[in-house]
C-alpha positions as CSV (number, residue, x, y, z in Angstrom):
1,M,-32.8,3.5,25.5
2,K,-33.0,1.3,22.5
3,G,-35.4,3.6,20.7
4,N,-33.0,6.6,21.1
5,Y,-29.9,4.8,19.7
6,N,-29.0,5.7,16.2
7,P,-26.0,3.6,14.9
8,N,-25.4,6.1,12.0
9,I,-24.8,8.9,14.5
10,H,-22.6,6.6,16.6
11,A,-20.6,5.7,13.5
12,T,-20.3,9.4,12.4
13,L,-19.0,10.5,15.8
14,L,-16.5,7.6,16.0
15,A,-15.2,8.5,12.5
16,A,-14.8,12.1,13.6
17,V,-12.8,11.1,16.7
18,G,-10.7,8.9,14.5
19,A,-10.1,11.7,12.0
20,Y,-9.1,14.0,14.9
21,L,-6.6,11.4,16.2
22,L,-5.1,11.1,12.7
23,Y,-4.8,14.9,12.6
24,L,-3.0,14.9,15.9
25,A,-0.6,12.2,14.6
26,W,0.1,14.3,11.4
27,T,0.6,17.4,13.5
28,L,3.1,15.7,15.8
29,L,4.9,14.2,12.8
30,D,5.1,17.6,11.1
31,K,6.5,19.2,14.3
32,Y,9.0,16.4,14.6
33,R,10.2,16.8,11.0
34,S,10.5,20.6,11.3
35,G,12.3,20.4,14.6
36,A,9.8,22.6,16.4
37,N,8.9,19.9,18.9
38,E,11.0,19.7,22.1
39,M,10.0,16.1,22.9
40,D,12.5,13.3,22.9
41,P,12.4,11.8,19.3
42,F,11.6,8.3,20.6
43,W,8.5,9.5,22.5
44,N,7.5,11.7,19.6
45,I,7.5,8.9,17.1
46,A,5.8,6.6,19.7
47,A,3.0,9.2,20.1
48,V,2.7,9.5,16.4
49,I,2.3,5.7,16.0
50,V,-0.2,5.5,18.9
51,F,-2.3,8.3,17.6
52,A,-2.2,7.0,14.0
53,L,-3.2,3.4,15.1
54,G,-5.8,4.8,17.4
55,G,-7.3,6.9,14.6
56,L,-7.3,4.1,12.1
57,G,-8.7,1.7,14.6
58,T,-11.5,4.1,15.5
59,I,-12.4,4.7,11.9
60,W,-12.4,0.9,11.2
61,Y,-14.7,0.4,14.2
62,A,-17.0,3.2,13.0
63,W,-17.1,1.5,9.6
64,T,-18.1,-1.9,11.1
65,V,-20.8,-0.2,13.2
66,Y,-22.2,1.4,10.0
67,R,-22.0,-1.8,8.0
68,K,-23.8,-3.7,10.8
69,S,-26.6,-1.2,10.9
70,R,-27.0,-1.3,7.1
71,R,-27.1,-5.1,7.2
72,E,-29.7,-5.0,9.9
73,E,-31.8,-2.5,7.9
74,K,-31.6,-4.7,4.8
75,E,-32.6,-7.8,6.7
76,K,-35.5,-5.9,8.3
77,D,-36.7,-4.6,4.9
78,A,-36.4,-8.0,3.4
79,G,-38.5,-9.5,6.2
80,N,-41.2,-6.8,5.8
81,N,-41.5,-7.3,2.0
82,D,-44.7,-9.2,1.2
83,E,-43.6,-9.9,-2.4
84,N,-40.8,-12.2,-1.3
85,P,-42.0,-15.5,0.2
């Protein structure tokens, strides 16, 4: 399984999920502001906050996965370089 895992694809998919959650939050907020949503205002704002925080948290986690994979690649490349003692 380790050979099939690509952290860049993992990070990209996580970022896409985070962007979709932010889109849902923006859509709910827009419906709330226009009055088109029939939800109770408290639950609507609560859903907006949950989706926004979930989206930002997912994007942050995707960024940390990407940074970790880049750091591991740099360390691996530095270890394979014969010019550096």
